[in-house]
C-alpha positions as semicolon CSV with decimal commas, in nm:
position;residue;x (nm);y (nm);z (nm)
1;M;9,072;-3,993;6,746
2;A;9,387;-3,860;6,570
3;I;9,292;-4,043;6,249
4;L;8,931;-3,904;6,265
5;L;9,067;-3,551;6,321
6;G;9,305;-3,590;6,025
7;E;9,024;-3,694;5,796
8;I;8,817;-3,391;5,900
9;L;9,113;-3,159;5,833
10;Q;9,177;-3,308;5,491
11;T;8,806;-3,271;5,401
12;M;8,797;-2,910;5,520
13;E;9,122;-2,825;5,329
14;L;8,988;-2,977;5,010
15;W;8,669;-2,779;5,033
16;L;8,861;-2,457;5,098
17;K;9,077;-2,521;4,787
18;L;8,772;-2,559;4,576
19;M;8,627;-2,238;4,707
20;K;8,941;-2,045;4,642
21;K;8,891;-1,769;4,388
22;P;9,141;-1,703;4,112
23;Q;9,377;-1,411;4,185
24;P;9,401;-1,108;3,959
25;E;9,707;-1,072;3,744
26;A;9,993;-0,929;3,951
27;Y;10,169;-0,600;3,880
28;V;10,514;-0,658;3,738
29;N;10,803;-0,418;3,743
30;P;11,075;-0,545;3,502
31;N;11,338;-0,288;3,633
32;L;11,379;-0,448;3,973
33;D;11,701;-0,628;4,066
34;P;11,649;-1,000;4,145
35;V;11,596;-1,128;4,503
36;L;11,685;-1,458;4,645
37;L;11,520;-1,569;4,978
38;V;11,719;-1,803;5,199
39;P;11,539;-1,954;5,508
40;G;11,668;-2,078;5,837
41;V;11,664;-2,406;6,028
42;G;11,344;-2,603;5,961
43;G;11,242;-2,347;5,688
44;S;11,251;-2,565;5,383
45;I;11,011;-2,838;5,259
46;L;11,190;-3,170;5,232
47;H;11,092;-3,463;5,012
48;A;11,195;-3,825;5,052
49;V;11,264;-3,982;4,716
50;S;11,229;-4,366;4,702
51;D;11,540;-4,507;4,539
52;P;11,367;-4,809;4,390
53;D;11,091;-4,625;4,191
54;G;11,168;-4,255;4,223
55;S;10,838;-4,173;4,392
56;Q;10,841;-3,864;4,623
57;E;10,657;-3,766;4,941
58;R;10,683;-3,462;5,162
59;V;10,836;-3,561;5,496
60;W;10,895;-3,197;5,633
61;V;10,673;-3,020;5,705
62;R;10,352;-3,220;5,743
63;F;10,103;-3,236;6,028
64;L;9,937;-3,564;5,932
65;S;10,158;-3,862;6,016
66;A;10,438;-3,613;6,095
67;E;10,598;-3,812;6,377
68;Y;10,600;-4,139;6,178
69;K;10,762;-3,976;5,874
70;L;11,025;-3,800;6,087
71;K;11,127;-4,118;6,246
72;T;11,132;-4,335;5,932
73;K;11,268;-4,088;5,683
74;L;11,459;-3,803;5,861
75;W;11,629;-3,966;6,154
76;S;11,992;-3,965;6,059
77;R;12,350;-4,074;6,133
78;Y;12,648;-3,846;6,090
79;D;12,934;-3,958;5,863
80;P;13,259;-3,793;5,980
81;S;13,440;-3,887;5,658
82;T;13,207;-3,660;5,458
83;G;13,075;-3,418;5,721
84;K;12,724;-3,512;5,614
85;T;12,437;-3,663;5,803
86;E;12,259;-3,940;5,612
87;S;11,909;-4,065;5,670
88;M;11,884;-4,408;5,848
89;D;11,644;-4,531;5,570
90;P;11,878;-4,686;5,313
91;N;11,613;-4,687;5,046
92;S;11,532;-4,316;5,023
93;T;11,716;-3,986;4,955
94;I;11,620;-3,641;5,089
95;M;11,580;-3,370;4,827
96;I;11,447;-3,012;4,808
97;P;11,164;-2,941;4,560
98;E;11,246;-2,662;4,302
99;D;10,890;-2,578;4,205
100;R;10,816;-2,209;4,154
101;H;11,192;-2,145;4,105
102;G;11,260;-2,258;4,467
103;L;10,982;-2,052;4,627
104;Y;10,745;-2,346;4,683
105;A;10,983;-2,502;4,940
106;I;11,012;-2,188;5,155
107;D;10,658;-2,036;5,118
108;I;10,395;-2,237;5,307
109;L;10,580;-2,537;5,461
110;D;10,268;-2,754;5,464
111;P;10,075;-2,651;5,149
112;D;9,787;-2,885;5,238
113;L;9,720;-2,712;5,568
114;M;9,467;-2,443;5,466
115;I;9,323;-2,375;5,812
116;G;9,632;-2,445;6,028
117;S;9,907;-2,258;6,205
118;E;10,087;-1,946;6,101
119;G;10,397;-2,149;6,210
120;V;10,407;-2,315;5,868
121;Y;10,376;-1,981;5,684
122;Y;10,746;-1,915;5,638
123;F;10,832;-1,657;5,368
124;H;10,463;-1,650;5,250
125;D;10,383;-1,295;5,368
126;M;10,710;-1,154;5,234
127;I;10,652;-1,322;4,897
128;V;10,297;-1,181;4,875
129;E;10,427;-0,830;4,976
130;M;10,714;-0,835;4,727
131;R;10,481;-0,932;4,443
132;K;10,280;-0,626;4,523
133;W;10,601;-0,424;4,469
134;G;10,637;-0,570;4,122
135;F;10,863;-0,876;4,177
136;E;10,788;-1,173;3,954
137;E;10,853;-1,533;4,039
138;G;11,124;-1,681;3,814
139;K;11,229;-1,333;3,677
140;T;11,313;-1,124;3,984
141;L;11,204;-1,346;4,283
142;F;11,356;-1,673;4,372
143;G;11,399;-1,911;4,672
144;F;11,677;-2,135;4,801
145;G;11,569;-2,428;5,009
146;Y;11,820;-2,668;5,159
147;D;11,854;-2,969;5,387
148;F;11,879;-2,780;5,717
149;R;12,007;-3,089;5,900
150;Q;12,345;-3,050;5,731
151;S;12,628;-2,819;5,812
152;N;12,611;-2,457;5,697
153;R;12,937;-2,516;5,504
154;L;12,860;-2,856;5,345
155;Q;13,022;-2,852;5,002
156;E;12,709;-2,990;4,839
157;T;12,506;-2,697;4,967
158;M;12,771;-2,447;4,873
159;D;12,780;-2,585;4,516
160;R;12,397;-2,568;4,494
161;L;12,396;-2,203;4,611
162;G;12,668;-2,104;4,364
163;A;12,477;-2,263;4,074
164;K;12,155;-2,094;4,198
165;L;12,315;-1,750;4,195
166;E;12,458;-1,804;3,847
167;S;12,123;-1,915;3,712
168;I;11,943;-1,615;3,867
169;Y;12,207;-1,377;3,727
170;N;12,152;-1,517;3,380
171;A;11,768;-1,517;3,407
172;A;11,776;-1,153;3,520
173;G;11,987;-1,046;3,220
174;G;12,309;-0,994;3,408
175;K;12,166;-0,800;3,702
176;K;12,336;-0,861;4,039
177;I;12,126;-1,026;4,310
178;N;11,984;-0,908;4,647
179;I;12,001;-1,185;4,907
180;I;11,750;-1,181;5,196
181;S;11,834;-1,447;5,463
182;H;11,650;-1,547;5,772
183;S;11,794;-1,690;6,091
184;M;12,041;-1,974;6,024
185;G;12,029;-1,889;5,663
186;G;12,252;-1,592;5,758
187;L;12,520;-1,836;5,874
188;L;12,489;-2,031;5,546
189;V;12,531;-1,718;5,333
190;K;12,825;-1,605;5,543
191;C;12,993;-1,948;5,501
192;F;12,933;-1,919;5,124
193;M;13,088;-1,564;5,128
194;C;13,396;-1,709;5,302
195;L;13,445;-2,024;5,095
196;Q;13,329;-1,899;4,749
197;S;13,415;-1,535;4,780
198;D;13,473;-1,488;4,407
199;I;13,128;-1,616;4,313
200;F;12,966;-1,413;4,593
201;E;13,143;-1,098;4,479
202;K;13,051;-1,165;4,113
203;Y;12,678;-1,212;4,161
204;V;12,567;-1,040;4,487
205;K;12,470;-0,672;4,517
206;N;12,308;-0,645;4,860
207;W;12,263;-0,884;5,147
208;V;11,991;-0,835;5,414
209;A;12,017;-1,071;5,710
210;I;11,711;-1,098;5,935
211;T;11,749;-1,233;6,296
212;A;12,073;-1,417;6,212
213;P;12,243;-1,597;6,510
214;F;12,586;-1,450;6,411
215;Q;12,727;-1,576;6,742
216;G;12,484;-1,857;6,795
217;A;12,181;-1,909;7,016
218;P;12,341;-2,082;7,317
219;G;12,044;-2,081;7,557
220;S;11,799;-2,230;7,310
221;T;12,056;-2,480;7,180
222;N;12,163;-2,617;7,515
223;A;11,800;-2,673;7,606
224;T;11,744;-2,846;7,269
225;F;12,029;-3,092;7,334
226;L;11,886;-3,187;7,671
227;N;11,506;-3,153;7,628
228;G;11,439;-3,143;7,256
229;M;11,237;-2,863;7,087
230;S;10,898;-2,791;6,933
231;F;10,872;-2,650;6,586
232;V;10,520;-2,514;6,642
233;E;10,342;-2,393;6,953
234;G;9,987;-2,417;7,079
235;W;9,728;-2,691;7,001
236;E;9,913;-2,796;6,679
237;Q;10,177;-2,957;6,895
238;N;9,936;-3,246;6,949
239;L;9,927;-3,312;6,575
240;F;10,297;-3,253;6,511
241;I;10,615;-3,403;6,643
242;S;10,709;-3,461;7,004
243;K;10,996;-3,268;7,152
244;W;11,197;-3,583;7,216
245;S;11,157;-3,721;6,862
246;M;11,286;-3,387;6,740
247;H;11,570;-3,422;6,982
248;Q;11,667;-3,757;6,833
249;L;11,678;-3,591;6,489
250;L;11,876;-3,287;6,592
251;I;12,138;-3,476;6,801
252;E;12,291;-3,590;6,464
253;C;12,259;-3,253;6,283
254;P;12,571;-3,052;6,227
255;S;12,368;-2,734;6,182
256;V;12,241;-2,755;6,548
257;Y;12,593;-2,792;6,689
258;E;12,693;-2,486;6,488
259;L;12,418;-2,291;6,650
260;R;12,589;-2,342;6,989
261;G;12,788;-2,037;6,877
262;C;13,149;-1,933;6,838
263;P;13,361;-2,065;7,128
264;N;13,588;-1,758;7,120
265;F;13,325;-1,486;7,116
266;H;13,355;-1,243;7,414
267;W;13,005;-1,214;7,551
268;E;12,919;-0,927;7,771
269;H;12,768;-1,187;8,007
270;V;12,891;-1,539;7,928
271;P;12,603;-1,790;7,870
272;V;12,620;-2,071;8,117
273;L;12,460;-2,412;8,180
274;E;12,360;-2,425;8,545
275;L;12,275;-2,729;8,756
276;W;12,147;-2,758;9,108
277;R;12,339;-3,060;9,237
278;E;12,369;-3,260;9,555
279;R;12,725;-3,288;9,684
280;H;12,879;-3,452;9,998
281;D;13,149;-3,307;10,212
282;S;13,438;-3,495;10,378
283;E;13,211;-3,606;10,661
284;G;12,948;-3,746;10,426
285;K;12,692;-3,467;10,483
286;S;12,497;-3,367;10,179
287;H;12,428;-3,021;10,066
288;V;12,288;-2,861;9,749
289;V;12,496;-2,623;9,533
290;L;12,436;-2,432;9,212
291;E;12,712;-2,508;8,965
292;S;12,773;-2,304;8,653
293;Y;12,941;-2,425;8,335
294;P;13,051;-2,184;8,065
295;P;13,030;-2,308;7,705
296;C;13,355;-2,506;7,694
297;D;13,291;-2,678;8,022
298;S;12,928;-2,752;7,950
299;I;13,032;-3,006;7,685
300;E;13,129;-3,252;7,950
301;I;12,785;-3,224;8,103
302;L;12,621;-3,282;7,771
303;K;12,840;-3,585;7,715
304;Q;12,747;-3,743;8,044
305;A;12,380;-3,653;8,006
306;L;12,353;-3,822;7,664
307;V;12,609;-4,104;7,706
308;N;12,333;-4,371;7,685
309;N;12,100;-4,199;7,447
310;T;11,957;-4,440;7,192
311;V;11,684;-4,473;6,933
312;N;11,508;-4,785;6,806
313;Y;11,507;-4,786;6,426
314;D;11,361;-5,077;6,246
315;G;11,397;-5,304;6,546
316;E;11,762;-5,209;6,611
317;D;11,882;-4,995;6,913
318;I;12,122;-4,726;6,780
319;S;12,340;-4,521;7,004
320;L;12,316;-4,146;6,964
321;P;12,534;-3,974;7,226
322;F;12,650;-3,615;7,219
323;N;12,860;-3,631;6,898
324;L;13,217;-3,501;6,944
325;D;13,293;-3,553;6,575
326;I;13,017;-3,311;6,486
327;L;13,131;-3,066;6,759
328;N;13,482;-3,060;6,602
329;W;13,330;-2,997;6,259
330;A;13,120;-2,715;6,407
331;N;13,427;-2,560;6,569
332;K;13,591;-2,551;6,233
333;T;13,293;-2,388;6,083
334;W;13,320;-2,108;6,339
335;E;13,691;-2,064;6,254
336;I;13,583;-2,008;5,891
337;L;13,295;-1,768;5,990
338;S;13,526;-1,568;6,211
339;S;13,749;-1,488;5,915
340;A;13,465;-1,348;5,701
341;K;13,528;-1,036;5,495
342;L;13,252;-0,850;5,298
343;P;13,350;-0,757;4,943
344;S;13,375;-0,380;4,924
345;Q;13,103;-0,343;4,654
346;V;12,844;-0,557;4,838
347;K;12,624;-0,373;5,084
348;F;12,514;-0,557;5,399
349;Y;12,218;-0,473;5,616
350;N;12,131;-0,635;5,955
351;I;11,781;-0,661;6,099
352;Y;11,753;-0,810;6,447
353;G;11,454;-0,876;6,671
354;T;11,392;-0,700;7,001
355;N;11,154;-0,669;7,298
356;L;11,112;-1,041;7,381
357;E;11,258;-1,251;7,662
358;T;11,528;-1,463;7,498
359;P;11,706;-1,763;7,653
360;H;12,066;-1,683;7,730
361;S;12,160;-1,922;8,009
362;V;11,974;-2,236;8,109
363;C;11,926;-2,401;8,455
364;F;11,814;-2,745;8,558
365;G;11,698;-2,858;8,900
366;S;11,623;-2,653;9,206
367;G;11,731;-2,618;9,567
368;D;11,440;-2,849;9,664
369;K;11,491;-3,094;9,371
370;P;11,859;-3,113;9,269
371;V;12,001;-3,314;8,982
372;T;12,131;-3,644;9,114
373;D;12,170;-3,833;8,786
374;L;12,289;-3,643;8,475
375;Q;12,128;-3,902;8,250
376;K;11,791;-3,797;8,382
377;L;11,828;-3,429;8,284
378;R;11,578;-3,477;8,000
379;Y;11,310;-3,514;8,266
380;F;11,383;-3,177;8,422
381;Q;11,210;-2,866;8,303
382;A;11,458;-2,606;8,181
383;K;11,453;-2,261;8,347
384;Y;11,612;-1,969;8,171
385;V;11,806;-1,647;8,232
386;F;11,660;-1,414;7,972
387;V;11,807;-1,130;7,780
388;D;11,654;-0,897;7,518
389;G;11,611;-1,047;7,171
390;D;11,359;-1,212;6,944
391;G;11,272;-1,506;7,172
392;T;11,539;-1,729;7,016
393;V;11,848;-1,516;6,921
394;P;11,987;-1,259;7,172
395;I;12,041;-0,908;7,044
396;E;12,410;-0,935;7,131
397;S;12,447;-1,238;6,900
398;A;12,244;-1,095;6,618
399;K;12,424;-0,757;6,608
400;A;12,772;-0,919;6,617
401;D;12,795;-0,989;6,250
402;G;13,160;-0,881;6,229
403;L;13,095;-0,715;5,891
404;N;13,096;-0,355;5,768
405;A;12,717;-0,304;5,783
406;E;12,543;-0,019;5,609
407;A;12,283;-0,035;5,891
408;R;12,178;-0,242;6,184
409;V;11,820;-0,192;6,286
410;G;11,621;-0,354;6,569
411;V;11,261;-0,436;6,509
412;P;11,027;-0,556;6,787
413;G;10,919;-0,904;6,685
414;E;10,940;-1,279;6,737
415;H;11,206;-1,489;6,562
416;R;10,998;-1,625;6,278
417;G;10,697;-1,382;6,313
418;I;10,930;-1,094;6,223
419;L;10,906;-1,213;5,861
420;R;10,556;-1,077;5,863
421;E;10,634;-0,740;6,020
422;P;10,533;-0,435;5,811
423;H;10,838;-0,251;5,952
424;V;11,065;-0,519;5,801
425;F;10,890;-0,486;5,467
426;R;10,945;-0,109;5,470
427;L;11,314;-0,149;5,553
428;I;11,368;-0,398;5,273
429;K;11,173;-0,184;5,022
430;H;11,382;0,123;5,115
431;W;11,717;-0,052;5,104
432;L;11,660;-0,241;4,786
433;K;11,497;0,065;4,620
434;A;11,189;-0,144;4,529
435;G;10,952;0,123;4,401
436;V;10,965;0,502;4,413
437;P;11,218;0,599;4,686
438;D;11,094;0,824;4,967
439;P;11,377;1,072;5,038
440;F;11,233;1,161;5,377
441;Y;11,201;0,800;5,518
442;N;11,424;0,729;5,812
443;P;11,477;0,348;5,843
444;L;11,639;0,368;6,182
445;N;11,319;0,489;6,360
446;D;11,067;0,407;6,081
447;F;10,953;0,771;6,051
448;V;10,886;0,981;5,752
449;I;11,019;1,332;5,840
450;L;10,866;1,578;5,592
451;P;10,986;1,945;5,612
452;T;10,689;2,180;5,570
453;A;10,836;2,527;5,650
454;F;11,160;2,702;5,690
455;E;11,220;3,073;5,774
456;M;11,528;3,249;5,884
457;E;11,597;3,618;5,945
458;R;11,905;3,800;6,051
459;Y;11,946;4,170;6,166
460;K;12,256;4,357;6,284
461;E;12,293;4,724;6,395
462;K;12,534;4,902;6,629
463;G;12,700;4,594;6,768
464;V;12,378;4,401;6,830
465;E;12,301;4,102;6,604
466;V;11,964;3,926;6,620
467;A;11,891;3,595;6,436
468;S;11,556;3,408;6,431
469;L;11,475;3,066;6,293
470;K;11,146;2,887;6,238
471;E;11,119;2,531;6,112
472;E;10,826;2,294;6,086
473;W;10,812;1,925;6,010
474;E;10,540;1,664;5,968
475;I;10,643;1,325;6,135
476;I;10,452;1,039;5,986
477;S;10,487;0,718;6,187
478;K;10,366;0,380;6,086
479;D;10,326;0,294;6,454
480;Q;10,000;0,448;6,548
481;D;10,059;0,379;6,918
482;D;10,312;0,669;6,910
483;L;10,027;0,899;6,808
484;S;9,780;0,812;7,078
485;N;9,865;1,107;7,302
486;T;9,643;1,404;7,202
487;S;9,806;1,676;7,416
488;D;10,069;1,920;7,290
489;K;10,424;1,878;7,419
490;I;10,651;2,185;7,473
491;C;11,019;2,186;7,540
492;S;11,232;2,500;7,587
493;I;11,602;2,556;7,632
494;S;11,805;2,879;7,694
495;V;12,181;2,922;7,669
496;S;12,381;3,229;7,753
497;H;12,755;3,316;7,728
498;E;12,955;3,611;7,854
499;G;13,267;3,665;7,643
500;A;13,570;3,885;7,677
501;N;13,541;4,265;7,704
502;Q;13,181;4,252;7,823
503;S;13,055;4,077;7,498
504;Y;12,743;3,877;7,559
505;S;12,527;3,626;7,357
506;E;12,212;3,443;7,441
507;A;11,993;3,185;7,254
508;H;11,651;3,056;7,334
509;A;11,458;2,773;7,151
510;T;11,118;2,628;7,193
511;L;10,996;2,295;7,041
512;V;10,625;2,231;7,019
513;I;10,479;1,893;6,917
514;H;10,113;1,887;6,801
515;P;9,984;1,531;6,777
516;G;9,743;1,460;6,495
517;T;9,538;1,162;6,373
518;D;9,802;1,017;6,132
519;S;10,110;1,226;6,217
520;K;10,286;1,470;6,447
521;H;10,339;1,833;6,353
522;V;10,667;1,966;6,499
523;Q;10,740;2,344;6,526
524;L;11,079;2,487;6,622
525;N;11,121;2,860;6,708
526;A;11,464;2,984;6,796
527;L;11,605;3,332;6,871
528;A;11,970;3,432;6,919
529;V;12,101;3,769;7,041
530;S;12,464;3,875;7,037
531;V;12,604;4,195;7,177
532;D;12,961;4,296;7,092
533;A;13,185;4,463;7,340
534;L;13,148;4,847;7,360
């Protein structure tokens, strides 16, 4: 059945490609500063290169034969002597394609999937939008894909990013670069800023971080270590990779251990791993208790739960326990990240996601069904304690960048879906000055506040002073939901003050909001009267 469905999908995709019409020539603005897009975990196409003959095949992302290719080409072992995780297949090497100046690898992660999930459309919508603004691939728009299995501070990745920045700088005629990172890409950029600060300072003008887990994503990561994870949701899961196969990949990935977060960060509410467990008292009577383990203590639970974890690769059983060597490497990464300093001439902007239930703490078992064997935790369904965030990264983590930010703005949206949000596009366009700037745009609330009238009069005679003020604005909101109320809103306030020697002053103001079809008209009328002492 799966093979038949795969053949149908391939036939449909080929037909859609043949039907695709050529696109008109894009508008190009040669005056724009160059932009480099940096994705997060899972956000880069990966190719496996056969060492004997040099042939290549895409092994991430692909829907057809996805599980088989993951197991044979991407399952890995960590080498503590280099800090790098290496594929178990000794006859292939993982590389990132550089087509379209790096954009191919981070655009549509499965380019053959013409009718599939938006889950594989990574930076696609942002690339399309930025081309409308006048950005040109290879001149002012570039991408940086990387092997997301590796540590965010792997020297090989740092060297590649440094070389990429230098090549963009030269291609753009000596213009400094705007970096836009998403998710874990923010940790990678921050590591680079720490470890190669001179190169970062030389080539970077602005850095916009979107939904970056600056203090980790502990709830999601703990669940990943114990249950695995899905890269896509919905019916596509049946064609993609099982959660446990993903688990066996991620258990040897330094990047995932780094996403556990900074061990020294002071959370408002400490994220915990909770277990309902059966215990026995001194008389042998059993009772069920809820035990909570903060981040440092939860390591022992993960160790015990995964002590016998194995995979069978090419007929050999290979042990893959919770890896303490990787954990030590990850803790060193967080020491480096905690010392980050933003160069004074580089401007930093932080966009974080809001309005979604986001895992913070995770719980296994229940009062009726407690955990009796830690090695069977993988069979328990995780239950979460949620906080506000983007569904993956809590707001508290995303906002705690530790840098001197020009702005931190929350945008309602899902962790990856936020890359398609028009509000995010408007923020980036405003901050990077991509196009004609709008002096009345307020990025914090996504309103355009347009003054339309201003009148002020003042009159004084015989100790009495009268001042009047009238102002009007047009507030244009991109969110039409705010404009759905058609009734006027009126707010009034009065203030009086009695001074010494019988002096007296009084002020009265009225604010009227008139909703319209595409905007709100705001009118302010104020009157102040002051009487001097006789």
